[in-house]
N, C-alpha and C positions, 0 to 999 in steps of 0.2 A: 457334878458341879462345880464351878469355879469360885474363886474367892471374889465377894462383892462389896462394893461401896454402895449403899443405899443411897438414892437420890432424893433425900427428903430434906426439908428446909428447916435446919435446927441452928439456934444460937450459940456462941462459945460460951462454955462454963468451965473455967480452970479447975481440973481435978473432979469435975462430976462424971465419972465414968464407971462402968464395970470392972472390978479387980483382973478379970481374965483378960481384958484389953488394956490394962494398964501399960505393961511393958511396951506394946505395940504404939500405943496413940499418944503416947506424953512426949512432949519437948519441953524440957526444963520447967517441969511441973505444969506446963499448958497441955490441956485436952483437944486434940483437934477433933470437931465434930462436921457432918455427920460421923457418928461412931460405926466403924465397919463390923458386919457380920461376919462370921467364920463358915465354910462349905468346903467340900473336897473339890478338887484332889490338892489344894494348895494350902489347905488350912495351918501347916505348921511353918510355913513361911514368914520370916520377921521383916521389919521395914526394910526397904532395899538398902538404905544406906549403912543399916547395921552390919552388913555383911564385908564393909572395907576393913582391913587390918589396919588401924592408924597408926600403930607402931611401925608396920614396915612401909606403909604409905601414906605418912605424916602431913602430905600437903594434896593427897586426892580427895577431891570432892565431887558430888553429885548434885547439878543444878536441874530446875525445871523451868520451863519457858511459859509464863501466864500472861494475860492480860491484866491491868491494874484494876478493870472493873471487876474480873473474876476474882482477883485475891482480895479485892475489899469486901465484896459480898460476904466472905468467910463462911462459904456453903462448900459443895461436894469436892470442886477443883483445890479450892484453897487446903481442905484436910489432906487431899491426897499428895499435895506437894509438901505440907509441912511434916507430914508423917514420913514420907519415904525420901525426903531430899533434904540435902544440906541447904540449899540456897536457891532463890529463884530470880529469875530475870525477866525484864519486861520488855524486852525488843526496843523499838521505837518508841514507845509510849511514854517514856520519862525523857526525850529529847525536846530540844527548844521549839520544835514545830508546832507541839502540841501544848506547850506551855506558854509562850511568848507571843502576844497579839502584836496588831500592826503598829501600836503605839509604844511598845516595849512592856507593857504591862504584864506580868508574870503571874499565873495562877497555878500556885503548887499546892492546892487543896487536897487532891487526890493522893499526891506523893506525901503530903504531911500525914494523912490519914494511915496509910500503908507504914511508915517509918516508925509511927508510933507504936502502930501494933506489933511491929517485928521488934522493937526493942523491947516491948513487954514479955513476948514470949521468947528471948533470946534466940530470935532467928536471923538469918543474913540474906541481904539483897547484893546481887551484882550488877553493877550501875550500867545505864543504857550509854552508848556513846555520846562523849561530851559535843564532838562537833564531827559533821560529816558532810556530803555533797548532797543529801536528800534529808528529808525530813527537819529542816532547818526552819528558823523563823523567816522564811523568807520576804514577807510584807514587812516586817521589821527592818532586815538587812537592806531591802529596797527603798525603805522610806529614810534611812540613815545614811544613804550613799547617794539620794538623789541629787540632780544639780541643784546648784545655789541660787537664791535669787538675788538679783542684782538690779541697780537702779540705772534705767534706759532713757534716753531723751526721744523724743517724737521726730520722726524722719517725714519731711516734705517728700510727698511723690508727685503724682501727675496732676496738672489743675487745665481744666479748657473753660473758657470763658465765651459762651456761644453768642454773646452781645457783637464781638469782635468780628465774627464769621459771616461768611454770605451763602456757603454752602457746605454741606455736612456729607463728609467723606466716611463715615464710620460703617459700621457693620450691622447690617438688620438682618437678624436670623430668622425671623418669620414677618412675613409680610414684604411687600414690593416696596421697591426705594422710595417710593411715594410717601410713604408712612412713615419716614423720617427726615425732616427736611427743617430747613433755616427759613422762619417767617417773621414778619414783623407782628409784634403784638403790644399794643401800649406803649409804642412809640419805640421801641428797642427789638434788636434781633435776639430772638430765642430758638432753641430746637423744639418741635412740634413732634410729639410721638402718637401716631395714629392709634386708632382701636385695632385690639388683637395683634399688635406688632410686637416683636421683642427685638430690642435695639440696645447694642452696645454703647451708651454715651460716652463711655471713655474706656479706651483698650491700648494695647501695646505697650505695657510696662513688665519690669520682671516682678516676680511675687516670691516672697520667702515662705514655706509652708508651715514654718513655725511660729511666724509673726501674726499679731492681729491687728486688722488693718480698720482705719476709721474713713467711710466714704461720706461725704457732705455735699450735698446739692439742694437748690431751690427750686421749688415745683408749685405749680397751681393748675386746677381744672379750667376749663373755660367759661368766660363771665356769662351769668343767665343759664347755666347747665347745671347739670348734678354732680355729686362728688364721684371721684374716678379711684376705683381700688386697683392696686397691681401689685405684681410680686417683684423682688429684686434677688439677683443672683451674681455673687462675687466670684469669678474665676471658678466657676463650675458646683458652687456650694449655695444654695439657697438660703437665704438670711431670713428668718421669720421676722415678721414686722407685729404691730401692736394690734392691729384690727382682726376681725374674724377670719378663720382659716389660715392665719400667719400673714394676712396680706398689708399693705401700706395704703394709706388714703390722704388725698389732697382734696380741698375744696376750691370753689370759684373765688372766694371772697378775698382773699390774699395770696402773696406768695409765702409759702411754707419752707422752713429750713429742716431738711429731714437728714438725720445723722445715722447710718448704718455701721455698725461694727461685726467685723466677723474674719474668720480665716478662709483661705483658698481650701478648695479641696485637695485632699493629699496627694493626687496625681497630676494637679494643675501643671501645666508647662508655659502657659500664658496669662498674664494678669488683664483682667477685664471686668467692668462692672456693667451689667445687663437691667434693663426695665421690660419686664414683661407685662405689657398693658392689657387689660381686660376689655369688652364691650363697649362701655358705658360712655365713653368719651375720651377725647384727646387730653394729652398732658403736655403742659409747657415747662420747659427747664431753661432756667437763666444761665447757671453755672455748676462745674462739677470740681470736687477737690478728692484727690486720694493722698490719703500717707499710712503710716502705721508706728506702731510699737515695736521694735525688735525683741525678739525672744528674750525675756528677762530672766534667764537662767544662763547659768555657766556651769559646765563638769566640774568635779572637784580635782583637785591636782592629785597627783600621784601620793604627796606628802599628807593631804587632807584626807583621802581615802584609807590610808595606811592608819592615821590617828583615829578614823572613825571606826574602823574595822578592830583596831587594838580596844577602843571604847567597849564595842558591843561584847567583843569577847571576855574582856573582864566585868563586866555588868551581868553576863550570863553566867559566869563560873561562879561571881560573888553570889548571886540569888541561888543556884543551885546549891553550891555548898554551905550556904547560911541556914538552907532548909534542912541539909543533909546532917550537919552538927557532926561529923565525924563517924556517922553510922553506916554508910557504904565506904566500905575500903578498898573495893576492886572496881574499877571502870575499864571500859573501853576508853581508850583516849580518841581515836579517830576511826572511823568506821569505811572500809572499802577504799583505801585511797587510789589504787592502782587502775590504770587505764590501759586496756590490752590493745587499743587500736591505734596507741601512738607510742613512738620509739625513740628513745634518746640517742646521741652520736654514738655512744658506747655500747648500744644494741640491747639495753636494759627498757622496760617500758616506762613512759611516763606516768606523772600522776594524771588525775582527772582535772580538764579545765573547761571553763565555759564563757560563752561570749553572751551569753543570754541571762545567766543567773549570778549571783554574788557568791564565788567559791573563795573559802577563808586563804587557801592557798595562793589563789591570783593576787591577791592584795598584801599577803604577808610574805610571799615568795616561797617557791616549793621546798627550798633547803632550811627554811626558818619556821615552816608551818607548823611541825609538831613541836620543836622546841618552845614556841611561843606558847600554844595551848598548853602543852605540860607544865610551862612556868605559871600561866595564868589560874589553872587548876588547882596546882599544887600550892601555890600562896593564898587562895582563896579556901582550900581545904584546912591549912595550918591556922588561918585566921579564924575559924570557926570550929573550935575544939578539935580538929583532926590530928592524930598523932602521925606525923609524917613517916615514922619506922614501919607502919601498918599498911601506908597506901601503895596499892599496884596499879599500874596503867598498861593496857594491853592496846595493840593494834589488830584491830579485826579485819578479816579478809576473806572472801569467796575464791574457789577455784584454785586452791593452792595446790590441788594434784598436778596442773599444768606446771612443768619443771620451771620455765622461763619466768611465769607470774611469779614462783616462788623465789626464784633468784632476783627478782626485780624488788621483789618486798624486803628481802635480806639487804639489798644495795641500800634502798631507802632508809631502813632502818640504821644502818650504819653511818649514813650521813647524818641522821637526826641525832643519833648518840655521839657523834663527833662534835656536833654543835650544841650539846648540852642535854637535849632531851632525856626526860627521862621515860625510858619504855621497858617495862618488866618482864612483858610477854607477848604472845602471840594468839589471837584467839581466832582458830581456823574454822570457817563456816564450812560445814560438811555438805554433800549433794550426793547420798549414798543410794544404792539400790540393789538388790538381791536378783540375779537371773538364774532361771532354769535351764538356760543353756550352759553346760559345763564350760566351755571354753571362756564364754564372757565372763562366768563368775569367777574362774581363775583370773581374768585379766582384773576384775574388780578388786579381788583380794591383793594382786600385785600392785596396783594403783597405789591403794590404800598404804599398804606397808612402805612403799617408797615414799609417800607423803609423810608418813611419821618419821621416818628415817632423816629427811631432809629437816623437819621440824626440830627435831632432837639435835641436829647438828648446829643450829643456830644460838645454843647455849642459853635461850630465854625460857621463862615459863611457858608452858604450852596447855592450851585449853582448846576443846573441842566442843563446837556448838551446833545447832540445828541438828541434833542427832537423831533424825528420824530415817528409816529405810523404806523404800518403796517394793513392793514385790512384782517382778516382770515374769510373765510367762516364756516359753521359749521361742515366740515370735517377738519377744519385748513389747508385749503389750501388758498394761498394769493390771493389776488382779485388784478388785475392790474388796474393801473391807468386809461387804455383806456376801462376797462369794468365794473369800478364799476357805480353804478346807482346813482341817486340823494337821494333816499332813504338810501342807503348804505353810502353815503358820510356824510350825515347828523348824521348818527349814529357814525361813525368816530369824525365829528367835536363836537359831545356831550361828545366823552371821552376826545378830547383835553382840552375844557372846565372845564372837572372834574379833569384832572390833575393840570393843573393851579390854579383853586379853592382850591384843596387840600394843593398845596404847600402853596399858599398865607394863609391858615388858618392853617396848621399843623406847619409851620416853622414860630417861632415868628418874628415880621417884625424887628426887629433890626438885626436878623441871615439872612435877605435875599439878597442874592448876586444876583440873579436874575435867568432866565431861557434862554438858547440859543437853537435856531431852528436849526436843521441838515440841512435841505434843504428849501430854500424858496418857489422853484417850485416842480411840481410833478416829480418824476425819474419814473420809470417804475411803482413803487407804488405810491399810491394816498397820499402822504406826505405832500403836498405843501398847503401852504395859497394861492397859484395860480395854476391853472392846465395851461397847454400849447395846444392851439389850433393848428388847421392844417396851421395857419398862422405864426406859432411861436410866437403870442402874448400869455402874461401871464394874464389869466382870475381868477378873484377871485373866490374862492370857498367858501363852508359853513365855513369852517376851519377859513378863515379871520375873519368872524362874530363871530365865537365861541371865538376867542382869544379877540375880540373886548368885547363881553359879559363878559366873564370871568374875564376880567381885570377891568371891571367897577363894578364888584359885582353881576351883573344878575345872 
């Protein structure tokens, strides 16, 4: 049998555990629960983090990736993390996209709970990215950078007075020409629109798709007849009226002034106002006027956008660091900035840019992006009890086994450093797999070793995250957690050990910022230090032992 975490629901009780488990389960006097039981064959193994020689590797740490909800439940996943790892990271769940709403209101309740608990037990958190291109408060940024309302004057458009006409030359879209004609009615010429006729009573004017138009006309039904109901259409857009089914109505007792407001259809290429008459009677029209209010918005100037984004950045950093109060000391400053689909003139990859969303770098400028974020975050950190000597900022990026992407990241970090950014390290997101094909696996190892060599050459602190390894058979097909054999699991565990030892040997000790495990327990893939049995217990795997052995130098 393997070492098991029982999946029971316990509350946390500092110091309340059996003496035989105390060394294993205590963190600064805090006892993580549920309390693990002991079983063969790994019962003599201590917490994973205890195997690090802190004298030889003073900066080396082990991190665990969890969801905030998992951690705050203080149940099984929490106990496994606190017991076995130096710190916990929460991925994107502490980024502005989950905290700031469209009005800029920040909800730090979950973050406050976890930081209070972390402070009580003497534990550590690795901070989520402060800014990125994804998982941002996009609605808030869109609101802040939206066009500004301005005062506009009404613009007179086209006017037609049918009393001055003897013949109607407009367009009849439905019905014959005789159903739209100039007739004499009550001593004046008017336009008569017959039953079941669709008639453009004014047309041939330019339309602005952003403008709201006002069409005013005077109409009535025939004396002695019933009321007449009709619909109206402005340049392809039917405008709902106040009567039933969105219709408009006139009676035969007097002339009615009817005012219709609306925009043209988005794809309209010509301006017209059409009456679609029903079957109940004719409509008489004296006069029609069309005018509009131009779009009462203007785009923000570049200076206004810059000021707005600086305000948003400072506001976000201020709120984040106020709730943090110096407790999180290591953050990803920027997450995944490099765009492999775009090159600069010097051959390096460009940063990501967008014409559809607000990207910080598009407003602040590519070269000043990281310096501006670092300054805002550092100033806020110091403002709220943070010791600047303890603060560390990382740039996190994936796909750095691509040599050109690695070189491009170094290029941008060099520019940002020169412009005054505080960048202490690189958080390299891994995407690893073990292959049963010998040649493929040798290539996997070579790629990893080259990546570590390149990272070491940066002179920055180096952290590896997303440390999960998938198992692929000889044909490159993933082997799932419920299908993997013990022999396959051991091969996978050995590769975990290889990665850890390679990191600890190739990255200078003073540059080691640690490794962060992506998943503690198996998912559908066998990526965990624990597998999950039918009772939902967490059972230690060979990977657990591989971690212990590699960290201890075996």
